[in-house]
PDB file of N, CA, C and O in Angstrom, chain B, residues numbered from 101:
ATOM      1  N   MET B 101     -65.818 324.406 224.599  1.00  0.00           N
ATOM      2  CA  MET B 101     -66.706 323.277 224.709  1.00  0.00           C
ATOM      3  C   MET B 101     -65.875 321.990 224.679  1.00  0.00           C
ATOM      4  O   MET B 101     -64.895 321.892 223.941  1.00  0.00           O
ATOM      5  N   ILE B 102     -66.274 321.021 225.476  1.00  0.00           N
ATOM      6  CA  ILE B 102     -65.576 319.738 225.529  1.00  0.00           C
ATOM      7  C   ILE B 102     -66.131 318.826 224.442  1.00  0.00           C
ATOM      8  O   ILE B 102     -67.344 318.641 224.336  1.00  0.00           O
ATOM      9  N   ARG B 103     -65.253 318.267 223.649  1.00  0.00           N
ATOM     10  CA  ARG B 103     -65.648 317.346 222.575  1.00  0.00           C
ATOM     11  C   ARG B 103     -65.505 315.919 223.076  1.00  0.00           C
ATOM     12  O   ARG B 103     -64.448 315.541 223.582  1.00  0.00           O
ATOM     13  N   ILE B 104     -66.547 315.131 222.940  1.00  0.00           N
ATOM     14  CA  ILE B 104     -66.524 313.728 223.349  1.00  0.00           C
ATOM     15  C   ILE B 104     -66.509 312.867 222.098  1.00  0.00           C
ATOM     16  O   ILE B 104     -67.443 312.904 221.297  1.00  0.00           O
ATOM     17  N   ASP B 105     -65.429 312.081 221.931  1.00  0.00           N
ATOM     18  CA  ASP B 105     -65.282 311.233 220.751  1.00  0.00           C
ATOM     19  C   ASP B 105     -65.756 309.808 220.988  1.00  0.00           C
ATOM     20  O   ASP B 105     -66.185 309.129 220.056  1.00  0.00           O
ATOM     21  N   GLU B 106     -65.680 309.357 222.229  1.00  0.00           N
ATOM     22  CA  GLU B 106     -66.042 307.976 222.546  1.00  0.00           C
ATOM     23  C   GLU B 106     -66.762 307.935 223.880  1.00  0.00           C
ATOM     24  O   GLU B 106     -66.568 308.805 224.729  1.00  0.00           O
ATOM     25  N   ALA B 107     -67.590 306.923 224.059  1.00  0.00           N
ATOM     26  CA  ALA B 107     -68.270 306.704 225.333  1.00  0.00           C
ATOM     27  C   ALA B 107     -68.190 305.228 225.675  1.00  0.00           C
ATOM     28  O   ALA B 107     -68.272 304.375 224.791  1.00  0.00           O
ATOM     29  N   TRP B 108     -68.029 304.927 226.953  1.00  0.00           N
ATOM     30  CA  TRP B 108     -67.985 303.543 227.425  1.00  0.00           C
ATOM     31  C   TRP B 108     -69.234 303.295 228.250  1.00  0.00           C
ATOM     32  O   TRP B 108     -69.589 304.113 229.099  1.00  0.00           O
ATOM     33  N   LEU B 109     -69.896 302.192 228.014  1.00  0.00           N
ATOM     34  CA  LEU B 109     -71.098 301.837 228.755  1.00  0.00           C
ATOM     35  C   LEU B 109     -70.758 300.778 229.788  1.00  0.00           C
ATOM     36  O   LEU B 109     -70.037 299.825 229.494  1.00  0.00           O
ATOM     37  N   ALA B 110     -71.274 300.944 230.996  1.00  0.00           N
ATOM     38  CA  ALA B 110     -71.018 299.988 232.073  1.00  0.00           C
ATOM     39  C   ALA B 110     -72.274 299.163 232.327  1.00  0.00           C
ATOM     40  O   ALA B 110     -73.393 299.666 232.232  1.00  0.00           O
ATOM     41  N   THR B 111     -72.074 297.908 232.648  1.00  0.00           N
ATOM     42  CA  THR B 111     -73.214 297.039 232.957  1.00  0.00           C
ATOM     43  C   THR B 111     -73.238 296.624 234.414  1.00  0.00           C
ATOM     44  O   THR B 111     -74.127 295.884 234.835  1.00  0.00           O
ATOM     45  N   GLY B 112     -72.276 297.090 235.183  1.00  0.00           N
ATOM     46  CA  GLY B 112     -72.211 296.763 236.598  1.00  0.00           C
ATOM     47  C   GLY B 112     -71.471 297.840 237.358  1.00  0.00           C
ATOM     48  O   GLY B 112     -70.848 298.712 236.750  1.00  0.00           O
ATOM     49  N   PRO B 113     -71.529 297.794 238.692  1.00  0.00           N
ATOM     50  CA  PRO B 113     -70.859 298.824 239.487  1.00  0.00           C
ATOM     51  C   PRO B 113     -69.342 298.669 239.449  1.00  0.00           C
ATOM     52  O   PRO B 113     -68.821 297.563 239.304  1.00  0.00           O
ATOM     53  N   LEU B 114     -68.649 299.785 239.580  1.00  0.00           N
ATOM     54  CA  LEU B 114     -67.192 299.810 239.645  1.00  0.00           C
ATOM     55  C   LEU B 114     -66.802 300.884 240.652  1.00  0.00           C
ATOM     56  O   LEU B 114     -67.323 301.998 240.608  1.00  0.00           O
ATOM     57  N   ASP B 115     -65.908 300.559 241.538  1.00  0.00           N
ATOM     58  CA  ASP B 115     -65.429 301.515 242.529  1.00  0.00           C
ATOM     59  C   ASP B 115     -64.759 302.672 241.799  1.00  0.00           C
ATOM     60  O   ASP B 115     -63.798 302.460 241.061  1.00  0.00           O
ATOM     61  N   MET B 116     -65.249 303.883 241.993  1.00  0.00           N
ATOM     62  CA  MET B 116     -64.736 305.041 241.266  1.00  0.00           C
ATOM     63  C   MET B 116     -63.320 305.431 241.707  1.00  0.00           C
ATOM     64  O   MET B 116     -62.707 306.302 241.089  1.00  0.00           O
ATOM     65  N   ARG B 117     -62.796 304.806 242.759  1.00  0.00           N
ATOM     66  CA  ARG B 117     -61.412 305.048 243.164  1.00  0.00           C
ATOM     67  C   ARG B 117     -60.443 304.263 242.282  1.00  0.00           C
ATOM     68  O   ARG B 117     -59.237 304.504 242.325  1.00  0.00           O
ATOM     69  N   ALA B 118     -60.954 303.337 241.493  1.00  0.00           N
ATOM     70  CA  ALA B 118     -60.114 302.544 240.595  1.00  0.00           C
ATOM     71  C   ALA B 118     -59.568 303.458 239.494  1.00  0.00           C
ATOM     72  O   ALA B 118     -60.270 304.337 238.992  1.00  0.00           O
ATOM     73  N   GLY B 119     -58.332 303.238 239.141  1.00  0.00           N
ATOM     74  CA  GLY B 119     -57.734 304.024 238.068  1.00  0.00           C
ATOM     75  C   GLY B 119     -58.131 303.463 236.711  1.00  0.00           C
ATOM     76  O   GLY B 119     -58.816 302.442 236.638  1.00  0.00           O
ATOM     77  N   PRO B 120     -57.704 304.125 235.630  1.00  0.00           N
ATOM     78  CA  PRO B 120     -58.075 303.668 234.293  1.00  0.00           C
ATOM     79  C   PRO B 120     -57.532 302.274 233.964  1.00  0.00           C
ATOM     80  O   PRO B 120     -58.183 301.515 233.246  1.00  0.00           O
ATOM     81  N   ASP B 121     -56.362 301.931 234.475  1.00  0.00           N
ATOM     82  CA  ASP B 121     -55.802 300.595 234.211  1.00  0.00           C
ATOM     83  C   ASP B 121     -56.644 299.509 234.881  1.00  0.00           C
ATOM     84  O   ASP B 121     -56.900 298.460 234.291  1.00  0.00           O
ATOM     85  N   THR B 122     -57.071 299.769 236.114  1.00  0.00           N
ATOM     86  CA  THR B 122     -57.922 298.817 236.831  1.00  0.00           C
ATOM     87  C   THR B 122     -59.273 298.677 236.142  1.00  0.00           C
ATOM     88  O   THR B 122     -59.793 297.569 236.007  1.00  0.00           O
ATOM     89  N   ALA B 123     -59.838 299.793 235.708  1.00  0.00           N
ATOM     90  CA  ALA B 123     -61.123 299.760 235.022  1.00  0.00           C
ATOM     91  C   ALA B 123     -61.020 298.978 233.709  1.00  0.00           C
ATOM     92  O   ALA B 123     -61.899 298.173 233.400  1.00  0.00           O
ATOM     93  N   LEU B 124     -59.962 299.207 232.941  1.00  0.00           N
ATOM     94  CA  LEU B 124     -59.785 298.486 231.679  1.00  0.00           C
ATOM     95  C   LEU B 124     -59.564 296.996 231.921  1.00  0.00           C
ATOM     96  O   LEU B 124     -60.066 296.164 231.166  1.00  0.00           O
ATOM     97  N   ALA B 125     -58.817 296.657 232.967  1.00  0.00           N
ATOM     98  CA  ALA B 125     -58.617 295.249 233.312  1.00  0.00           C
ATOM     99  C   ALA B 125     -59.945 294.586 233.649  1.00  0.00           C
ATOM    100  O   ALA B 125     -60.155 293.420 233.316  1.00  0.00           O
ATOM    101  N   ARG B 126     -60.830 295.304 234.297  1.00  0.00           N
ATOM    102  CA  ARG B 126     -62.159 294.764 234.628  1.00  0.00           C
ATOM    103  C   ARG B 126     -62.981 294.542 233.351  1.00  0.00           C
ATOM    104  O   ARG B 126     -63.697 293.547 233.239  1.00  0.00           O
ATOM    105  N   VAL B 127     -62.879 295.454 232.406  1.00  0.00           N
ATOM    106  CA  VAL B 127     -63.582 295.297 231.124  1.00  0.00           C
ATOM    107  C   VAL B 127     -63.097 294.036 230.420  1.00  0.00           C
ATOM    108  O   VAL B 127     -63.908 293.254 229.924  1.00  0.00           O
ATOM    109  N   PHE B 128     -61.788 293.831 230.371  1.00  0.00           N
ATOM    110  CA  PHE B 128     -61.243 292.638 229.728  1.00  0.00           C
ATOM    111  C   PHE B 128     -61.667 291.371 230.453  1.00  0.00           C
ATOM    112  O   PHE B 128     -61.960 290.360 229.813  1.00  0.00           O
ATOM    113  N   ALA B 129     -61.702 291.413 231.788  1.00  0.00           N
ATOM    114  CA  ALA B 129     -62.089 290.235 232.564  1.00  0.00           C
ATOM    115  C   ALA B 129     -63.549 289.864 232.324  1.00  0.00           C
ATOM    116  O   ALA B 129     -63.886 288.681 232.258  1.00  0.00           O
ATOM    117  N   VAL B 130     -64.413 290.861 232.192  1.00  0.00           N
ATOM    118  CA  VAL B 130     -65.843 290.604 232.028  1.00  0.00           C
ATOM    119  C   VAL B 130     -66.209 290.331 230.567  1.00  0.00           C
ATOM    120  O   VAL B 130     -66.963 289.404 230.274  1.00  0.00           O
ATOM    121  N   CYS B 131     -65.674 291.140 229.662  1.00  0.00           N
ATOM    122  CA  CYS B 131     -66.099 291.088 228.250  1.00  0.00           C
ATOM    123  C   CYS B 131     -65.119 290.339 227.343  1.00  0.00           C
ATOM    124  O   CYS B 131     -65.511 289.872 226.274  1.00  0.00           O
ATOM    125  N   GLY B 132     -63.871 290.219 227.746  1.00  0.00           N
ATOM    126  CA  GLY B 132     -62.880 289.573 226.917  1.00  0.00           C
ATOM    127  C   GLY B 132     -62.168 290.512 225.973  1.00  0.00           C
ATOM    128  O   GLY B 132     -61.097 290.181 225.464  1.00  0.00           O
ATOM    129  N   SER B 133     -62.747 291.691 225.725  1.00  0.00           N
ATOM    130  CA  SER B 133     -62.124 292.715 224.882  1.00  0.00           C
ATOM    131  C   SER B 133     -62.778 294.040 225.167  1.00  0.00           C
ATOM    132  O   SER B 133     -63.772 294.107 225.891  1.00  0.00           O
ATOM    133  N   ALA B 134     -62.232 295.093 224.607  1.00  0.00           N
ATOM    134  CA  ALA B 134     -62.797 296.425 224.784  1.00  0.00           C
ATOM    135  C   ALA B 134     -62.963 297.078 223.422  1.00  0.00           C
ATOM    136  O   ALA B 134     -62.036 297.092 222.612  1.00  0.00           O
ATOM    137  N   LYS B 135     -64.131 297.607 223.178  1.00  0.00           N
ATOM    138  CA  LYS B 135     -64.407 298.291 221.913  1.00  0.00           C
ATOM    139  C   LYS B 135     -65.195 299.565 222.227  1.00  0.00           C
ATOM    140  O   LYS B 135     -66.302 299.480 222.759  1.00  0.00           O
ATOM    141  N   PRO B 136     -64.647 300.746 221.907  1.00  0.00           N
ATOM    142  CA  PRO B 136     -65.365 301.976 222.218  1.00  0.00           C
ATOM    143  C   PRO B 136     -66.569 302.186 221.305  1.00  0.00           C
ATOM    144  O   PRO B 136     -66.607 301.706 220.173  1.00  0.00           O
ATOM    145  N   LEU B 137     -67.530 302.903 221.819  1.00  0.00           N
ATOM    146  CA  LEU B 137     -68.721 303.290 221.063  1.00  0.00           C
ATOM    147  C   LEU B 137     -68.426 304.640 220.408  1.00  0.00           C
ATOM    148  O   LEU B 137     -68.190 305.620 221.115  1.00  0.00           O
ATOM    149  N   ARG B 138     -68.434 304.713 219.096  1.00  0.00           N
ATOM    150  CA  ARG B 138     -68.132 305.959 218.382  1.00  0.00           C
ATOM    151  C   ARG B 138     -69.371 306.851 218.396  1.00  0.00           C
ATOM    152  O   ARG B 138     -70.479 306.397 218.110  1.00  0.00           O
ATOM    153  N   LEU B 139     -69.168 308.139 218.734  1.00  0.00           N
ATOM    154  CA  LEU B 139     -70.273 309.076 218.808  1.00  0.00           C
ATOM    155  C   LEU B 139     -70.387 309.976 217.594  1.00  0.00           C
ATOM    156  O   LEU B 139     -71.381 310.689 217.454  1.00  0.00           O
ATOM    157  N   SER B 140     -69.394 309.965 216.707  1.00  0.00           N
ATOM    158  CA  SER B 140     -69.437 310.881 215.571  1.00  0.00           C
ATOM    159  C   SER B 140     -70.230 310.365 214.417  1.00  0.00           C
ATOM    160  O   SER B 140     -70.345 311.041 213.395  1.00  0.00           O
TER     161      SER B 140
END
């Protein structure tokens, strides 16, 4: 079974061809910081 420790919520579209670095850069540009949502 796959264990999920964190989830990220999106508020807008993002090209799924973008890599994780591009996606994180977009989060910083829009939100100013990144904070994961803890599921445990």
